N, C-alpha and C positions, 0 to 999 in steps of 0.2 A: 292582530297586533304584530308588528314586525320587530325582529331583534335589532338591537343597536348594532351598527355596522362599523363603529370605530370607538376608540377610547377617548376621542377628542371631539366633542360636539359643540364646545363653546367658542370655537374659532373656525376660520376658514381653512380647510385642509390644504387647498391649493397654495396657500402661503408657505407651507412647509415643504413643498416639493423641491427636489434637488436641482432641477434645471428649468430654464425658461421654456424649453421644448415640452417638458412634462406639464408645466402649468398651462401652456396654450392648448394642449391636446386633452386636458383632463375635463371631461364632461360626463359625470356619472349617469348611468341609464335610469331614467324615471321609472317608477314602479309600473305605471300603465303600459309604457313602451315595452318593458321587460316581459310583462304578461302577454302582450301581443306577439312578441318574438317567440315565446314558448308555446303559443296556442297551436294545436294540431299535431304536436309531437307525440308519438307512440312510445312511451317510456319502457314498454316491455321489450322494445328493440334497441334500446340505448343502454350500453354498459360503460362506454368510455367517452369522455368529453374533454375538449381542449378549450380554454378561455384565453385567447392570445394577448388580451390587454386587460388584465384583471382589475385595475384601478383599486377602489376600496371594497369591491366585492358585490356590488348591486346585482349583477347578472348571476353570480354564483349563488347568492342568497335566494334569488327567484327560482333558479334551477333546482336547488335542494328542496325548496318548499313544494314546487310542482311535482318533483319526483316522489317526495314523501306522500303527497296527497294522492298520487296515482298508484303507488306500490304499497303504501302502508308500512307499519312498524316492522313487519316481518319480511318485507321484500328485499331483494338483493341490493347491496350498496352500489351506488353509482361512483365510478372512478373518474375524478376530475383533476386534470392537470392545468396549471396556470402559469402564464408568462406575465411579468410586470417589470417594466424598465426602471421604475423609480424605487429606490431603496426604502423610502418612508412608507409608500403604499404597500410594499412587500411586507413591511412589519405589521401593518394593519391587517393584511390578508392572513398572515401567520397567526395573529392573535384571534381573529374571528373564526377561522376555519381549520386551523391545524392543531386544535386541542386545548389551547389556553382558555378560551371563552367557555368551551364545553366543561372544562374542569371547574371553572368558577361557578357555573350554574349547578354543577353537582354538589359543590361545597355549600352553596346557598340552600339547596334542597335538603341537605343533611341537617341543617339547623332546624328546619320545619319538622323533620322526621323524629326529632327528639320528643315531640309532643304527639298525642293522639290527634288524628285528623279532625275529629269532632270538636276538639277543644280550641281549634284555630278560629280566628276571626274570619269573616267573609273576605276581607282584603288579603289576609295571609293565605287563605285557600286559593284565591284567584292568582296570587303571586306564585305559589307552589305549582299550581297547574300550568301556569305559563312557563315556568322554569322547566318543568318536565317535558312539555311539548317542544320547547326550543331545543332541548338536549336531543330529543328523538329526531328532530329535523336535521341537526348537525351530524348525528350519528348515521343518518341515512346515506351519507357520502364519505368518500375518502378523498381529501383535497391535498394536492401536492404542488408546491411552487417549484417548477422544473427549470425555469430559464428567465433571463431578463428581457432581452430584445427578441421579439417573435420573429423578426425578419432574419435573424441569424440562428434560429432554433432548428436543429437537425436531429431527427429521431427516426428509429425504425418502427416505433409504436404506431398502431393504427387507431384512429378515433372514429367512433360511430357518428359523432357530431362535433363540429367546431362552432361554438357560440361566441359571437364577437361584436364589440362596439369599439372599433379601432379609432385612432385619431382622425378627425375630419379632414385634416390637411393632406394626409396620404393614405386615406382609406382604400383607394384603388390598389395601391401596392400591397397592402395587407390582405385584401380579398384575393388578389392574384396569387399570393403565397399560399393562402388557404386552399384555393382551387388546385394548386399544384400538389399539395399534400393529399387531397381527396380524389385525385384523378383515377385511382383504382377502386373507388367506391366509398360512399359516405355522404353525410348531410352537412350543410352549412347554413347557419342563420346569421345574417350580418346586418348591422345598423350602419347605414352610409348617409353622408350628405347627399340629398336627392340630386344635386347638380352633377355629381359624379356619374350618374346614370343618364340624366336628362340631357346633359351637354358634354358628350364625349369628344372634346376638342383636342385632346392630346393623344399621342400614339398609345400610351399606356391605357388610357380610358377606352380607346377604340378596341384594343385587344381584349380588355375586360368585357366590353359589351358583346363582342363576338363569342366569347366563351360562355357568357350567361345565356345568350341565345342558343348556343349549341346544346347546353344542358337543360334548356327549358325552365330557366329560373322564374320564380314568381316574385313580382315586385309590388309592395304595398306602400303607397306614399302617404305621409302624415305631415300636414302643414303646421309650421310654427310649433314643433313638437317639444321644444325646450323652453317655452315661454314661462312655464311655472315650475321649471326643474330646480334642483338643488343649486346647479350653476346655470344661470339663465343664458340663453343665446337666441338670436333671431335666425332660425335655420329650419328649412324643410328637410325631412329625412325620408329615406326609403328603407323598408325592411326587405331584405333580399333573402329568399329561401331557395336553396338549391339541393336537389337530391340526385346523386350520381350513382348509377347502377354499378355493381362490382364488375370489374373487367373479367372477361373470359380468359382464364389462364391457359396457356398452352404448354404441354410437356414435351421437351426435346427427347426425353427417354422414351415416352410413348411413341412418338413419331418414328424414332429409330427402330424400336422393336416391331412396330406395325409393318414397316418396310421389310424387315427381315422375315417376318412371318408370311407376308405376301409372296416373297420370293420362294419360300419353301412350300407354299400351299399347293396341293395337288387335288383337284376336284374328285369326289367319290361318285362314280356313276350310279351306284346303288342308292345312295342318299338322294341323288339328284332326281330320281323318279318319284320321290315322295311329294305330297301336297305341300309339305313344309320343308322340302329339300333345301331351298335357298336359305330359309331361316336357320336351319340346323347348321349348314356349312358356315354361315356368317357367325353364328353363336360359337362354333368350335374355333374359328379364327380369332374372334374377340377374346375367348377364354385363353388361348395360347398367347395372345398379345399381352393380356393383363398379367399373366403369370411371369412372362419374360420381363416385362417392365418392372414388376415388383421385385424380381430377383436382382435386376440391375440397380434398382433403388436401394435394396439391402446392401449390395456390394459398395455402392457409393457412400452409404451411411457408415458402414464399418470402416471405410477408409478415412472418414471425417471424425470418428469417435475420439482419436487422440487429441484433437483440437477443441473438444467440447467437454472436458472434465469440469466438475463443479469447483475445483480449486485451480488457481492459475499455474502452480508448479506442483504437479501430482507426482511426487517421488515415491510415496508410500502406496503399495498396491491396493490398500483398503480405501484410499482416497480416490481411486480411479472410477468414479461414478459419473457417467455423462449427464449433462443438463437435459439433453433431448433423448428420449427413449423411444425406440421403434418397437412396437408390440402388436399383437393380434388381439382385437377387441379391447377390453378394458384391463387386460392383464399386464399392466406396465411393469410390475415387479418381476415378471418372468422374462422380459425381453422378447426378441423375435424368435418364435418357434416355427420352424419350417412346416412340420407336419400339421400343426394347428391351423396355420395359414392355408395350406393346401385343402384341408377338409372344408374350411369356410368357403373358399372360392369355388370348389367343385359343387358344394351344396347350392350355392347361389345360381349356378347355371343349370343344374338338374331341376331345381325348383322352377326356374323360368320356363324350361322345356315342358314340364308337366302342367304348367298353367296355360300353355298355348292351346286354345280351343280346337285348332285344327289337328293338333297332335293327339289329344285325349278326348275330344268332343264326341267321338262315336262310341266311346265306352259307356256302359250303363253307369248310373250313379254308384251302384255297388262296386263295380270294378274301379271306378275313379277313386272311391274311398280307399280301396285296397292299395292302389298305387300311391296315394297320398301318404299312407302309413309307411310305405317302403322308401320314401324319398330320403329320410335321414340316413338310411344305410348306404345310399348311393354316394355319400361323401367319401367313401373309401374307394370309389372307382373313378378312374380317369374320365373326364368328359371328352370322349373321343368318338370317332366314327364307328370303330369296332364295338364299343360298349353300347352305343346308341342302337346299333343294328341288333345287338343281342337282346336289348330290352324290347325292341320292336318285335322281334321274333316271338318272345315270350308273351307280349301283349296280344299279338295276333292269334297265338295258340289259345290263350285264355279267352280271347274275344270270340273265337269260333265256338268254344264250349259255352261261353256266357250268352251267346245269341240264343241258343236253344232255351236256356233257362229264362232269359228275358222275355221271349215270346210266350212260353208256357205260363210264366208268372202273370203276364198281361192278360192272357186268356182267362186265367182264374180270377184275376182282379175284376174283370168286366163281366164275369158270370157268377161264380159261387162264393167268392170271398166275402162279399158284403150282404148276402141274402138274409142275414139276421135283421138287417135294417129294412123296415117295412117298404120303403119306396124302391128298394133294390131287388125285391123278390121277383119282379118281372124281367130281370136282366137275362135269365136263362130261357132259351128256346129249345124245348125238348124234341128229340127224335129217337126212333128205335135203333139203338146201337147194335153193333156186332157182339153177340154173346152177353149183352147187358141191356137193361132198360133204363139206365141212369145217364145215358148220353145226352149232351146238350151243346148248343152253339150260341154265337153272338148274333143279334139282329142289327138293325140299322140305327138303334139308339140304346143307350144304357145310362144308368145313374150310379154314381159312387159317392160315398160320404166324404166330406173334406172338412177338416177342423182348422181353426186359426186363420181362415181366409178373410174374415172381417174383424177389424179392430173395434174394441169397445171404447177406445179413447177418442173423444170428440175432436181433439186437436190434430188427429190424423187427417191429412188432406186426401190421401189416395182412397179410391172407392173400394178397393180390396187389396190385400197383401200380395204384391206382385211376386215376391220371392216364393211364397207358399204356393201360389198358382203355378209358377214355373216348375217347382219341384214336383207338383202333382201331374202336370201335363207333359213335362219334359221327357220322362221315361216312357210314357205312352207313345209319344211321337217317335222316340228313338227306336222302339220295338217295331213300329210300322215302317221306319226307315230301313231296317234290316229286311223286312219283307218286300219292300218296294225296290230295293237295289238301286236307288238313286234316280229313278225314272221321273219322279214328281219334282217340279221346280221347288228350290229351297225357299223356306220362309223363316224370317227372323222372329221366332216365337217370343223371345224376351221383349223385343221392341213393340210387338203388337199388344202384349199384355200391359206394358207400361203405358202405351197410348190409350188403351181402353180404360185403365184405372185413372189416369190423369183427366180423362173426359167424363168420368162418372158412368161408364158403360159396363154393365154386368150381364147383359143378355146378347145372344147371337154374336159372340166374339169369334172372329174368323181365324182358325188355326190352319195347319197345313192339310190335314186329312178330315177334319171335322169342325163343327162349330160348338161352342160351349155356352151354357147358361150357368151363372153362379148365384146361389141362393143363400141368404143369411142364415137360414135354418140349419145350414151345414151340409148341403149337397151340391154336386156338380153334375149337370145333365149334358151328356155327350151325344151329338147327332152327327152321324157320319155323312159326308158329302156323297152324292150319287157316284161321282167318278172314283171315290175311294172304296166303294163296295166290293170291287174285285179283290182289294187287299183284305177286307173283312172275310171274304170267301177263302182267300189263301190262309188266313189265320185259322179259320174254322177247320179247314182241311188239315193243316199242319198239326194243330193240337189234337184233333180227333184221331189222326193216324198214330201220333206218339202215344196216345192213351188207348190204342187198339179198339177204338169205337167204330172204325171203318173196316171193311173186309180186307184181309191180307192182300188180295189181288186188286185192291183199289188202284186205279191208274195203270194197271198192267193188262187188264182185259177190257174189251168193249162191253157195252151194256148187254148186247145180244148174246155174248158168250158167257155171261155170268149165270150162276145158279139162281134158283128162285129165292133162296135165303139172302143171297147177296143183293139181288134186285130189290128186295123188300127194304133193306137198309138204305140203298141208294135213293129209292123213292121217298123214304122218310126224311133223308138228309137234304136232298136237292129238290124235292117236290113237296106235295101236300099229303103224302102217304098213300094216295091212290096208285094202283098199278100203272107203271109207265110214266108217271108224272115227273120222275127225276131223270129220265133218259136224255132229254134235250140239254139240260144244264151239264150233266155228266159228260156228254159228247163234246160240249164246248171246252170243258176242263181238259179232256184228252188232246184236243186240237192245240191247246196252249200249255202243254205239259211242262215246258221249260220254265214257265212263270209259276204255275200253280203247284208243281210237284217236286221241284228241285230244292235241295237244302238251301236256306237263305244265306248260310255262312260258308258256302263252298268256294269262295274266292280266295281264301287264305290271306296271303300277304297283300293282296290287292285292296284289302279293306282300308289301308292307310296310304294308298297311292293315287296318282292322277287317274288311274283307270277306274276308280270306284265311282 
């Protein structure tokens, strides 16, 4: 049921219009046409609307109803501005949409509210419910009559949507004006005489056609659309829908500051050596440009403040409050605070740097977490080459220490850490250690328990939780990367896990150094590739030496120069325990001592440079 759209329904409204021009152009939009015009509009993206030829409000009424149906009682109000050249029609618009009708509905409802709802007749209940619903529809928008002739309307206000049914006689002129208003971004839905589009015989129509083609307008033609309308006419119409993308704004301040920073910029040779050297230098340059541009903006703003006070003649110092406030974040009451701004912008760039995989990707998850916790403190430090190099030096020092811990943690993870788990009890391969009989090493396969790898939710499309698998496997690969020294071709582990999960693969998943099988019972089986077994040997040697399970002279003496006690350990570690069984493998180790016996982290700063 639609609300009444005028106070005068017993006579022809067009007879009361002020001019012949108004009468000739007055063709109220039929309900079905209005609904078609509004179809497909996403009202979550529409806050401001202009109706350039309001008439008696058919389009506004349809707009409010569609908005209310989309957003509900508690949605944001839609802001609607209206132009209408005829004074009588303006009075109808004012009554229907600017408060008078809504007040009458309120008063009518109050009469019903004097009685208990249950005591009302069915007709009274229906009327009360209708009144309440109509009021809510009207309250869902704020309607303002802002001008008479749309063609002379000038405003700085931006409209998300221009919704229009202009006079058929000069609809092209009205649509051209709407396109001019929306040239920097916005939507238009316009009802036109179809001949305006189909037959562009005038210069103005040709210009219109070119613009509509440029913006990719969609035209829907409806034949004889006003045959059953309130004011009948033999006319075919076109519903023209245009969506113009916002223009990319350019900042003169930014361009000037960028040029100045470019001229001052001196490349840092130490930073240039880094894998992310170019990225860091560009980030520093961008940071300096942003700060310089912001400071220039603040200077310009402060120069304009005397012209932006809330009162026209601000003589009293207490009245000197600017309409526009420049602030950091949402602290508008505090104005612009330099220190608060600098902390925010520094933090932005430090966060970006620490999110760069090439900058922090080689750190173990433990070290990455440590640096994530320190980022907030970095807001007090200038984002400069000096400070970045200081952080790098600290990271490399901690990385050198962290590598040993990461490798030993991995050794324990793949041997003793999970031996309480039945399937993991075979992970350890025992040998007779130096001064201990508890020595052990890793073989060519092992099993670790993993939890949360498989979701119990049926709606989950992935075969297994990629993020959980990545967390489990990532640190294992990272520790082997330290041992490998970058000799093995890089593999995108995350991409491989995603591909496996998307294709329902849980067995024989190919990683960099090993293949894995994932089981729903909660275990991951790791099978080392043949070519990676030399890294497993290196891991066993490294961990066993750190734990003093190998003779102190391991790697310093040849097998023949060792004592019998030392040979016994070597035979158990590299062989099958029989005398002499470990000599051949031990001799191979000595021949490639640089790989098997050197500290994995002895490259220092090179860990984050091109040389790594």
